[in-house]
N, CA, C and O of each residue as an XYZ file, in Angstrom:
704
protein
N     -14.340     22.160    -48.536
C     -12.971     22.242    -48.561
C     -12.799     21.195    -47.915
O     -12.059     20.495    -48.608
N     -13.136     20.494    -46.665
C     -12.613     19.308    -46.315
C     -13.047     17.980    -47.071
O     -12.517     16.869    -47.055
N     -14.154     18.430    -47.726
C     -14.350     17.166    -48.962
C     -13.213     17.165    -50.015
O     -12.918     16.184    -50.698
N     -12.693     18.205    -50.060
C     -11.675     18.369    -51.359
C     -10.375     17.619    -50.572
O      -9.868     16.835    -51.374
N      -9.706     17.597    -49.347
C      -8.830     17.251    -48.782
C      -8.936     15.953    -48.561
O      -7.850     15.381    -48.657
N     -10.007     15.136    -48.249
C     -10.645     14.043    -48.313
C     -10.433     13.059    -49.871
O      -9.846     11.986    -50.012
N     -10.938     13.651    -50.586
C     -10.629     12.928    -52.110
C      -9.343     13.357    -52.529
O      -9.053     12.672    -53.509
N      -8.200     14.356    -52.200
C      -6.642     14.630    -52.472
C      -6.261     13.575    -51.773
O      -5.698     12.630    -52.324
N      -6.480     13.597    -50.672
C      -5.945     12.359    -49.777
C      -6.184     10.421    -50.233
O      -5.498      9.444    -49.931
N      -6.975     10.501    -50.743
C      -7.763      9.039    -51.180
C      -7.038      9.221    -52.739
O      -6.802      8.123    -53.243
N      -6.794      9.947    -53.268
C      -6.532      9.660    -54.557
C      -4.960      9.813    -54.560
O      -4.323      9.488    -55.562
N      -4.372     10.283    -53.491
C      -2.529     10.063    -53.402
C      -2.519      8.610    -52.911
O      -1.580      7.876    -53.221
N      -3.791      8.064    -51.963
C      -2.938      6.824    -51.549
C      -3.252      6.101    -52.545
O      -2.312      5.404    -52.929
N      -4.379      5.965    -53.229
C      -4.254      5.325    -54.459
C      -3.364      4.984    -55.608
O      -3.167      3.900    -56.156
N      -2.721      6.545    -55.915
C      -1.604      6.383    -56.492
C      -0.331      5.354    -55.574
O       0.359      4.530    -56.174
N      -0.250      5.523    -54.556
C       0.868      5.435    -53.832
C       0.449      3.757    -53.151
O       1.259      3.144    -52.457
N      -0.742      3.277    -53.452
C      -0.954      1.754    -53.130
C      -1.431      0.934    -54.534
O      -2.285      0.052    -54.451
N      -0.788      1.308    -55.880
C      -1.190      0.831    -57.105
C      -2.818      0.421    -57.178
O      -3.278     -0.703    -57.383
N      -3.592      1.747    -56.936
C      -4.408      1.532    -57.556
C      -5.296      0.723    -56.680
O      -6.171      0.218    -57.384
N      -5.444      0.350    -55.263
C      -6.134      0.028    -54.287
C      -7.151      0.481    -53.834
O      -8.008     -0.313    -53.447
N      -7.363      1.799    -53.745
C      -8.258      2.577    -53.064
C      -9.113      3.136    -54.589
O      -8.500      3.517    -55.587
N     -10.418      3.082    -54.494
C     -11.539      3.667    -55.440
C     -12.251      5.031    -55.068
O     -13.106      5.108    -54.187
N     -11.807      6.106    -55.835
C     -12.952      6.999    -55.708
C     -14.057      7.038    -56.061
O     -14.219      6.356    -57.073
N     -15.187      7.657    -55.610
C     -16.719      7.750    -55.754
C     -17.313      6.090    -55.380
O     -17.014      5.131    -54.669
N     -18.594      6.607    -56.625
C     -19.150      5.232    -55.763
C     -18.946      3.963    -56.492
O     -18.454      3.792    -57.607
N     -19.490      2.971    -55.520
C     -18.968      1.696    -56.288
C     -20.409      0.768    -55.307
O     -21.190      1.098    -54.415
N     -20.174     -0.356    -56.021
C     -21.515     -1.445    -56.113
C     -20.349     -2.791    -56.064
O     -19.427     -3.056    -56.835
N     -20.840     -3.504    -54.785
C     -19.812     -4.712    -54.732
C     -20.782     -5.436    -55.084
O     -22.007     -5.317    -55.045
N     -19.918     -6.370    -55.508
C     -20.594     -7.722    -56.233
C     -21.841     -8.142    -55.406
O     -21.925     -8.152    -54.178
N     -23.049     -8.578    -56.555
C     -24.235     -8.829    -55.523
C     -23.905    -10.364    -55.157
O     -22.895    -10.896    -55.619
N     -24.710    -10.993    -54.390
C     -23.905    -12.179    -53.591
C     -25.016    -12.917    -54.687
O     -25.938    -12.662    -55.462
N     -24.395    -13.751    -54.267
C     -24.420    -15.564    -55.140
C     -23.722    -15.633    -57.043
O     -23.856    -16.419    -57.980
N     -23.115    -14.562    -56.856
C     -22.593    -14.133    -58.306
C     -21.438    -15.332    -58.079
O     -20.881    -15.456    -56.988
N     -21.133    -16.217    -59.241
C     -20.405    -17.122    -59.252
C     -19.020    -16.314    -60.220
O     -19.160    -15.519    -61.149
N     -17.579    -16.893    -59.563
C     -16.690    -16.005    -60.791
C     -15.877    -17.768    -60.780
O     -16.069    -18.844    -60.215
N     -14.795    -17.100    -61.914
C     -14.096    -18.213    -62.416
C     -12.876    -18.053    -61.660
O     -12.284    -16.995    -61.445
N     -12.471    -19.546    -61.171
C     -11.119    -19.524    -60.717
C      -9.873    -18.833    -61.435
O      -9.603    -18.986    -62.626
N      -9.200    -18.097    -60.590
C      -8.144    -17.420    -61.229
C      -6.534    -17.803    -60.387
O      -6.153    -17.626    -59.230
N      -5.980    -18.309    -61.427
C      -4.222    -18.280    -60.981
C      -3.446    -17.145    -60.257
O      -2.979    -16.126    -60.767
N      -3.416    -17.477    -59.166
C      -2.332    -16.032    -58.601
C      -1.417    -16.717    -57.754
O      -1.731    -17.577    -56.931
N       0.023    -16.191    -58.052
C       1.600    -16.598    -57.744
C       1.422    -16.452    -56.135
O       1.199    -15.293    -55.788
N       1.449    -16.892    -55.655
C       1.825    -17.480    -54.252
C       3.236    -17.200    -53.445
O       4.070    -18.061    -53.725
N       3.588    -16.458    -52.747
C       4.890    -16.265    -52.369
C       5.293    -17.120    -50.808
O       4.549    -17.368    -49.858
N       6.616    -17.400    -50.986
C       6.991    -17.754    -49.719
C       6.989    -16.913    -48.281
O       7.916    -16.117    -48.131
N       6.351    -16.994    -47.590
C       6.317    -16.526    -45.928
C       5.076    -17.497    -45.303
O       4.128    -18.172    -45.705
N       5.652    -17.152    -44.207
C       5.012    -17.901    -43.389
C       3.475    -18.467    -43.874
O       2.759    -17.533    -44.234
N       2.675    -20.115    -43.977
C       2.370    -20.575    -43.793
C       1.692    -20.335    -45.705
O       0.599    -20.395    -46.269
N       2.756    -20.129    -45.990
C       2.462    -19.975    -47.805
C       3.582    -20.321    -48.615
O       4.632    -19.759    -48.302
N       3.624    -21.276    -49.789
C       4.512    -21.625    -49.989
C       4.830    -20.735    -51.727
O       3.822    -20.542    -52.407
N       5.789    -20.408    -52.129
C       5.965    -19.874    -52.922
C       5.564    -20.880    -54.577
O       6.177    -21.904    -54.877
N       4.456    -20.278    -55.415
C       4.048    -21.168    -56.447
C       2.674    -20.535    -57.125
O       2.705    -19.410    -57.623
N       1.343    -21.417    -57.109
C       0.813    -20.513    -57.342
C      -0.909    -21.180    -56.768
O      -0.920    -22.302    -56.262
N      -2.030    -20.524    -56.885
C      -3.008    -20.946    -56.305
C      -4.489    -20.870    -56.906
O      -4.815    -19.709    -56.663
N      -5.406    -21.398    -57.467
C      -6.399    -21.246    -57.969
C      -7.413    -20.472    -57.059
O      -7.782    -21.146    -56.097
N      -7.789    -19.590    -57.113
C      -8.690    -18.616    -56.339
C      -9.972    -17.987    -57.027
O      -9.969    -17.051    -57.826
N     -10.880    -18.568    -56.638
C     -11.336    -19.828    -55.443
C     -11.455    -20.789    -55.945
O     -11.544    -20.815    -57.173
N     -11.500    -21.897    -55.226
C     -10.862    -23.390    -55.382
C     -12.553    -23.677    -55.386
O     -13.336    -23.432    -54.468
N     -12.813    -24.194    -56.539
C     -13.784    -24.921    -56.969
C     -14.214    -26.346    -55.855
O     -13.396    -27.229    -55.597
N     -15.472    -26.324    -55.368
C     -15.666    -27.700    -54.661
C     -15.083    -27.255    -53.071
O     -14.787    -28.121    -52.248
N     -15.021    -26.444    -52.913
C     -14.723    -26.076    -51.340
C     -14.939    -24.385    -51.039
O     -14.932    -23.441    -51.829
N     -15.080    -24.418    -49.952
C     -15.312    -22.900    -49.499
C     -14.299    -22.343    -49.462
O     -13.261    -22.769    -48.955
N     -14.482    -21.213    -50.047
C     -13.136    -20.063    -50.156
C     -13.542    -18.901    -49.566
O     -14.647    -18.379    -49.718
N     -12.323    -18.354    -48.649
C     -12.728    -16.835    -47.539
C     -11.234    -16.722    -48.478
O     -10.286    -17.502    -48.568
N     -11.511    -15.354    -49.130
C     -10.425    -14.366    -49.246
C     -10.107    -12.961    -48.967
O     -10.648    -12.253    -49.816
N      -9.620    -12.467    -48.340
C      -9.211    -11.102    -48.417
C      -8.219    -10.591    -48.927
O      -7.092    -11.076    -48.827
N      -8.595     -9.155    -49.774
C      -8.111     -8.454    -50.149
C      -6.800     -7.210    -48.810
O      -7.138     -6.523    -47.846
N      -5.549     -7.421    -49.347
C      -4.973     -6.720    -48.278
C      -3.716     -5.723    -48.800
O      -3.040     -5.977    -49.797
N      -3.550     -4.664    -48.030
C      -1.954     -4.168    -48.667
C      -1.154     -4.089    -47.503
O      -1.749     -4.425    -46.479
N       0.457     -3.616    -47.315
C       1.038     -3.803    -46.659
C       0.958     -2.586    -46.096
O       0.995     -2.611    -44.866
N       0.823     -1.126    -46.786
C       0.424      0.212    -46.099
C      -0.771      0.681    -45.251
O      -0.931      1.743    -44.649
N      -1.919     -0.876    -45.419
C      -3.168     -0.264    -44.643
C      -2.801     -0.488    -43.317
O      -1.804     -1.181    -43.115
N      -3.471      0.007    -42.306
C      -2.990      0.060    -40.914
C      -4.518     -0.573    -40.668
O      -4.386     -1.429    -39.793
N      -5.778     -0.504    -41.048
C      -7.191     -1.264    -40.911
C      -6.778     -3.078    -41.618
O      -7.269     -4.117    -41.176
N      -6.158     -3.014    -42.331
C      -5.529     -4.670    -42.848
C      -4.368     -5.380    -41.896
O      -4.107     -6.578    -41.787
N      -3.568     -3.875    -41.040
C      -2.580     -4.607    -39.942
C      -3.179     -5.403    -38.901
O      -2.893     -6.480    -38.377
N      -4.620     -4.067    -38.676
C      -5.381     -4.635    -37.686
C      -6.383     -6.171    -37.627
O      -6.700     -6.972    -36.748
N      -6.681     -5.985    -39.361
C      -7.411     -7.547    -39.490
C      -6.562     -8.687    -39.364
O      -7.141     -9.773    -39.403
N      -4.894     -8.692    -39.173
C      -4.246     -9.883    -38.759
C      -4.664    -10.674    -37.857
O      -4.734    -11.893    -38.013
N      -5.052     -9.934    -36.601
C      -4.923    -10.778    -35.490
C      -6.526    -11.357    -35.472
O      -6.639    -12.407    -34.839
N      -7.611    -10.901    -35.992
C      -9.233    -12.050    -36.035
C      -9.072    -12.711    -37.184
O     -10.012    -13.453    -37.471
N      -8.055    -12.672    -38.032
C      -8.097    -13.239    -39.502
C      -6.957    -14.431    -38.983
O      -7.283    -15.424    -39.633
N      -6.066    -14.711    -38.334
C      -5.515    -15.602    -37.999
C      -6.711    -16.753    -36.686
O      -6.914    -17.966    -36.732
N      -7.114    -15.976    -35.936
C      -7.723    -16.712    -35.174
C      -8.636    -17.369    -36.210
O      -8.373    -18.555    -36.405
N      -9.861    -16.757    -37.066
C     -11.142    -17.964    -37.885
C      -9.684    -19.005    -38.652
O      -9.784    -20.203    -38.915
N      -8.559    -18.244    -38.855
C      -8.083    -19.214    -40.094
C      -7.608    -20.517    -38.841
O      -7.945    -21.637    -39.225
N      -7.056    -20.505    -37.761
C      -7.182    -21.716    -36.920
C      -7.944    -22.257    -36.747
O      -7.683    -23.460    -36.766
N      -9.522    -21.867    -36.434
C     -10.538    -22.872    -36.172
C     -11.015    -23.420    -37.646
O     -11.164    -24.624    -37.856
N     -11.213    -22.530    -38.531
C     -11.490    -23.442    -39.894
C     -10.829    -24.593    -40.509
O     -11.393    -25.526    -41.080
N      -9.161    -24.374    -40.276
C      -8.233    -25.242    -40.767
C      -8.386    -25.306    -41.983
O      -8.788    -24.285    -42.541
N      -8.174    -26.263    -42.621
C      -7.935    -26.897    -43.916
C      -9.145    -27.536    -44.799
O      -9.117    -28.133    -45.875
N     -10.438    -27.109    -43.757
C     -11.899    -26.949    -44.397
C     -11.990    -26.518    -45.578
O     -12.440    -27.032    -46.602
N     -11.281    -25.002    -45.250
C     -11.587    -24.175    -46.119
C     -10.298    -22.987    -47.148
O      -9.339    -22.559    -46.505
N     -10.345    -22.836    -47.710
C      -9.588    -22.176    -48.516
C      -9.676    -20.822    -48.286
O     -10.591    -20.056    -48.587
N      -8.045    -20.475    -47.402
C      -8.228    -19.250    -46.547
C      -6.903    -18.734    -47.663
O      -6.006    -19.345    -48.244
N      -7.285    -17.442    -47.602
C      -5.958    -16.742    -48.708
C      -5.965    -15.196    -48.805
O      -6.686    -14.694    -49.667
N      -5.320    -14.495    -48.099
C      -5.006    -13.041    -48.167
C      -3.966    -12.745    -49.797
O      -2.890    -13.165    -50.223
N      -4.649    -12.143    -50.112
C      -4.398    -11.253    -51.739
C      -4.117     -9.720    -51.434
O      -4.810     -8.870    -50.874
N      -2.586     -9.660    -52.123
C      -1.952     -8.024    -52.519
C      -2.339     -7.743    -53.849
O      -2.009     -8.454    -54.798
N      -3.063     -6.680    -53.945
C      -2.727     -6.016    -55.296
C      -1.597     -4.790    -55.358
O      -1.482     -3.903    -56.203
N      -1.114     -4.951    -54.632
C       0.040     -3.868    -54.768
C       1.436     -3.783    -55.537
O       2.393     -4.387    -55.053
N       1.551     -3.223    -56.442
C       2.659     -3.137    -57.392
C       3.678     -4.252    -56.993
O       4.138     -3.686    -56.001
N       4.170     -5.109    -57.041
C       4.614     -6.253    -56.712
C       6.044     -5.688    -57.606
O       5.652     -5.235    -58.681
N       7.093     -5.617    -57.515
C       7.773     -5.231    -58.228
C       8.356     -4.094    -58.569
O       9.547     -3.910    -58.818
N       7.355     -3.227    -58.575
C       8.033     -1.452    -58.748
C       8.104     -0.751    -57.417
O       9.223     -0.335    -57.116
N       7.175     -0.550    -56.606
C       7.434      0.174    -55.408
C       7.582     -0.949    -54.240
O       8.096     -0.575    -53.186
N       7.255     -2.005    -54.334
C       7.211     -3.008    -52.844
C       7.728     -4.325    -53.695
O       7.259     -4.512    -54.818
N       8.845     -5.367    -53.061
C       8.771     -5.982    -53.480
C       8.686     -7.622    -52.902
O       9.175     -7.690    -51.774
N       8.170     -8.977    -53.425
C       8.045    -10.123    -52.710
C       8.387     -9.905    -51.350
O       7.418    -10.011    -50.599
N       9.401     -9.649    -50.835
C      10.325     -9.809    -49.767
C      10.008     -9.262    -48.832
O      10.119     -9.686    -47.682
N       9.346     -7.726    -49.344
C       8.551     -6.388    -48.905
C       7.494     -7.353    -47.882
O       7.516     -7.537    -46.665
N       6.555     -7.879    -48.988
C       5.144     -8.512    -48.626
C       5.597     -9.659    -47.596
O       5.003     -9.642    -46.518
N       6.228    -10.303    -47.720
C       7.088    -11.524    -46.686
C       7.228    -10.815    -45.428
O       6.459    -10.985    -44.482
N       8.010    -10.184    -45.426
C       8.457     -9.787    -44.142
C       7.295     -8.768    -43.576
O       7.395     -8.440    -42.394
N       6.303     -8.296    -44.274
C       4.987     -7.238    -43.397
C       4.204     -8.777    -42.816
O       3.651     -8.751    -41.716
N       4.215     -9.862    -43.508
C       3.486    -11.176    -43.167
C       3.921    -11.333    -42.165
O       3.148    -11.170    -41.221
N       5.339    -11.718    -41.866
C       6.243    -12.259    -40.881
C       5.848    -11.741    -39.410
O       5.365    -12.399    -38.488
N       6.282    -10.004    -39.460
C       5.958     -9.537    -38.331
C       4.238     -9.382    -37.772
O       3.945     -9.232    -36.586
N       3.176     -9.460    -38.958
C       2.123     -9.467    -38.183
C       1.370    -11.019    -38.387
O       0.188    -11.272    -38.620
N       2.340    -11.782    -38.237
C       1.612    -13.388    -37.714
C       0.933    -13.917    -38.786
O       0.082    -14.803    -38.700
N       1.391    -13.253    -40.031
C       0.381    -14.255    -40.585
C       1.163    -15.887    -40.967
O       2.292    -16.370    -40.871
N      -0.250    -16.353    -41.458
C       0.167    -17.954    -41.196
C      -0.930    -18.989    -42.373
O      -1.055    -20.185    -42.110
N      -1.412    -18.593    -43.205
C      -2.104    -18.909    -44.262
C      -1.401    -18.190    -45.844
O      -0.764    -17.157    -46.051
N      -1.842    -19.210    -46.678
C      -1.471    -19.028    -48.126
C      -1.607    -17.203    -47.857
O      -2.337    -16.680    -47.015
N      -0.536    -16.355    -48.986
C      -0.393    -15.461    -49.447
C      -0.094    -14.857    -50.393
O       1.074    -14.571    -50.656
N      -1.453    -14.425    -51.356
C      -0.711    -14.245    -53.069
C      -0.894    -12.842    -53.109
O      -1.229    -12.042    -52.235
N      -0.461    -12.644    -54.895
C      -0.465    -11.593    -55.704
C      -1.473    -11.388    -56.219
O      -1.995    -12.410    -56.665
N      -2.030    -10.459    -56.373
C      -3.057    -10.174    -57.869
C      -2.561     -8.586    -58.613
O      -3.276     -7.649    -58.969
N      -1.561     -8.692    -58.648
C      -0.479     -7.326    -59.060
C      -1.399     -6.953    -60.791
O      -1.323     -5.935    -61.479
N      -1.979     -7.873    -60.966
C      -2.701     -7.404    -62.632
C      -4.033     -7.439    -62.380
O      -4.919     -7.647    -63.209
N      -4.202     -7.156    -60.807
C      -5.810     -6.999    -60.461
C      -6.828     -7.866    -60.769
O      -7.938     -7.488    -60.393
N      -6.771     -9.029    -61.404
C      -7.634    -10.043    -62.202
C      -8.726    -10.282    -61.047
O      -9.915    -10.080    -61.291
N      -8.207    -10.804    -59.529
C      -8.946    -11.117    -58.920
C     -10.078     -9.852    -58.325
O     -11.285     -9.624    -58.256
N      -8.916     -9.322    -58.012
C      -9.809     -8.033    -57.486
C     -11.048     -7.158    -58.632
O     -11.829     -6.403    -58.054
N     -11.172     -7.271    -60.031
C     -11.855     -6.858    -60.902
C     -13.168     -8.338    -60.617
O     -14.384     -8.290    -60.428
N     -12.227     -9.483    -60.705
C     -13.751    -10.455    -60.597
C     -14.689    -10.147    -59.459
O     -15.881     -9.980    -59.717
N     -14.215    -10.053    -58.127
C     -14.975     -9.952    -57.238
C     -15.610     -8.437    -57.192
O     -16.332     -8.004    -56.294
N     -15.140     -7.673    -58.465
C     -15.408     -6.139    -58.163
C     -15.693     -5.373    -56.990
O     -16.668     -4.764    -56.549
N     -13.988     -5.710    -56.468
C     -13.644     -4.720    -55.416
C     -12.847     -3.592    -55.304
O     -11.778     -3.341    -55.860
N     -13.660     -2.785    -54.322
C     -13.022     -1.217    -54.143
C     -12.404     -1.383    -52.753
O     -13.013     -1.768    -51.754
N     -11.163     -1.054    -52.819
C     -10.248     -0.838    -51.421
C      -9.742     -1.930    -50.389
O      -9.653     -3.156    -50.448
N      -9.542     -1.287    -49.727
C      -8.670     -2.716    -48.503
C      -9.062     -2.742    -47.330
O      -9.702     -1.691    -47.352
N      -9.174     -3.098    -46.372
C      -9.261     -4.614    -46.694
C     -11.055     -4.981    -47.248
O     -12.173     -4.699    -46.817
N     -10.634     -5.564    -48.136
C     -12.271     -6.238    -48.334
C     -12.093     -7.762    -48.885
O     -11.418     -8.351    -49.730
N     -13.448     -8.161    -47.570
C     -13.231     -9.729    -47.758
C     -14.490    -10.230    -48.509
O     -15.511     -9.637    -48.857
N     -13.977    -11.851    -48.680
C     -15.334    -12.152    -49.232
C     -15.161    -14.101    -49.147
O     -14.165    -14.824    -49.148
N     -16.954    -14.460    -49.068
C     -16.744    -15.784    -48.482
C     -17.782    -16.612    -49.665
O     -19.011    -16.694    -49.641
N     -17.034    -17.050    -50.454
C     -17.485    -18.299    -51.778
C     -17.746    -19.528    -51.057
O     -17.147    -19.974    -50.078
N     -18.882    -20.080    -51.788
C     -19.244    -21.094    -51.651
C     -19.035    -22.256    -52.622
O     -19.122    -21.941    -53.809
N     -18.816    -23.341    -52.391
C     -18.207    -24.944    -53.477
C     -18.544    -24.285    -54.993
O     -17.894    -24.833    -55.883
N     -19.414    -23.241    -55.434
C     -19.842    -23.222    -56.414
C     -18.895    -21.889    -56.799
O     -18.560    -21.618    -57.952
N     -18.663    -21.394    -56.046
C     -17.661    -20.389    -56.198
C     -18.621    -18.630    -56.072
O     -18.273    -17.468    -56.282
N     -19.817    -19.240    -55.661
C     -20.486    -18.016    -55.611
C     -20.253    -17.075    -54.519
O     -20.158    -17.525    -53.378
N     -20.181    -16.215    -54.666
C     -20.169    -14.753    -53.536
C     -21.298    -15.152    -52.314
O     -22.496    -14.993    -52.547
N     -21.012    -15.479    -51.502
C     -22.189    -15.753    -50.369
C     -21.909    -14.520    -49.113
O     -22.519    -14.342    -48.059
N     -21.005    -13.946    -49.570
C     -20.569    -12.818    -48.367
C     -19.658    -12.171    -48.622
O     -18.571    -12.731    -48.766
N     -19.787    -10.566    -48.788
C     -18.369     -9.855    -48.677
C     -18.344     -8.268    -48.275
O     -18.925     -7.426    -48.960
N     -17.681     -7.984    -47.208
C     -17.584     -6.935    -46.415
C     -15.889     -6.244    -46.439
O     -14.770     -6.736    -46.296
N     -16.385     -4.950    -46.680
C     -15.414     -3.967    -46.573
C     -14.594     -3.669    -45.182
O     -15.172     -4.245    -44.261
N     -13.663     -3.095    -44.821
C     -13.186     -3.086    -44.023
C     -12.993     -3.285    -42.899
O     -13.042     -4.509    -43.023
N     -12.737     -3.099    -41.467
C     -12.694     -3.596    -40.797
C     -13.614     -4.637    -39.878
O     -14.325     -4.166    -38.991
N     -13.571     -6.080    -40.128
C     -14.529     -6.864    -39.274
C     -13.772     -8.082    -38.062
O     -12.716     -8.705    -37.953
N     -15.085     -7.919    -37.299
C     -14.331     -8.769    -36.092
C     -14.195    -10.687    -37.141
O     -14.490    -11.061    -38.276
N     -13.552    -11.395    -35.816
C     -13.547    -12.689    -35.920
C     -14.702    -13.430    -36.278
O     -14.896    -14.246    -37.179
N     -15.563    -12.890    -35.215
C     -17.766    -13.311    -35.447
C     -17.739    -13.229    -36.598
O     -17.534    -14.267    -37.227
N     -17.934    -11.967    -37.323
C     -18.390    -11.926    -38.244
C     -17.352    -12.551    -39.626
O     -17.490    -12.522    -40.849
N     -16.776    -12.850    -39.123
C     -16.374    -13.298    -40.536
C     -16.270    -15.186    -40.108
O     -16.100    -16.038    -40.980
N     -16.378    -15.423    -39.011
C     -16.590    -16.733    -38.625
C     -18.070    -17.199    -39.151
O     -18.423    -18.294    -39.588
N     -18.773    -16.054    -38.970
C     -20.268    -16.757    -38.733
C     -20.608    -16.586    -40.682
O     -21.399    -17.368    -41.208
N     -20.108    -15.820    -41.268
C     -20.134    -15.547    -42.939
C     -19.687    -17.100    -43.513
O     -20.258    -17.717    -44.412
N     -18.394    -17.583    -42.658
C     -18.021    -18.790    -43.514
C     -18.318    -19.924    -42.527
O     -17.479    -20.817    -42.641
N     -19.251    -20.173    -41.589
C     -20.303    -21.208    -41.300
C     -21.622    -21.096    -42.131
O     -22.311    -22.113    -42.209
N     -21.944    -20.215    -42.616
C     -23.053    -19.615    -43.434
C     -22.860    -20.454    -44.662
O     -23.829    -21.109    -45.044
N     -21.865    -20.512    -45.249
C     -21.650    -21.254    -46.642
C     -21.379    -22.068    -46.508
O     -21.353    -22.760    -47.526
N     -20.923    -22.759    -45.154
C     -20.485    -24.181    -45.239
C     -21.619    -24.993    -44.753
O     -21.513    -26.211    -44.605
N     -22.878    -24.231    -44.463
C     -24.573    -24.762    -44.253
C     -24.404    -25.130    -42.264
O     -25.124    -25.789    -41.513
N     -23.623    -24.648    -42.112
C     -23.505    -24.462    -40.389
C     -23.851    -23.652    -39.774
O     -23.681    -23.686    -38.556
């Protein structure tokens, strides 16, 4: 009975979150798999300008975190992400992207307000058509990836991660 309740709850979250939670088995993207850069819309929020960004950025180590504004674990990740972002600065393309159905159940202003309320201070992008999510073979949020200069995935992790875990993954990709 408990399993049925868990599956029903996860299915409900998937509907509410625009499909950000997957049910069943999943296989994370294999390390060293390169992906093509994808143009994402960026929004006007602290540390982020309205416009577009190519993610990942070829020739530069990239850190991407997939998140959702309804996700409490994502909320808890904002502090460690801010710590790592402050340390790596401009040396690393640092982007958080939401796959929420912006324009349907959530607005750009909702995302920007959530970003501001949780001290985001780096580019925040929209992956409403799930192009980046699918390219990374991600399921669920939060889901983080580090890609090297050739856009090959060198690390990925789902769920809560410490600043040390993220920093170590980025440093390894930079050859440090």
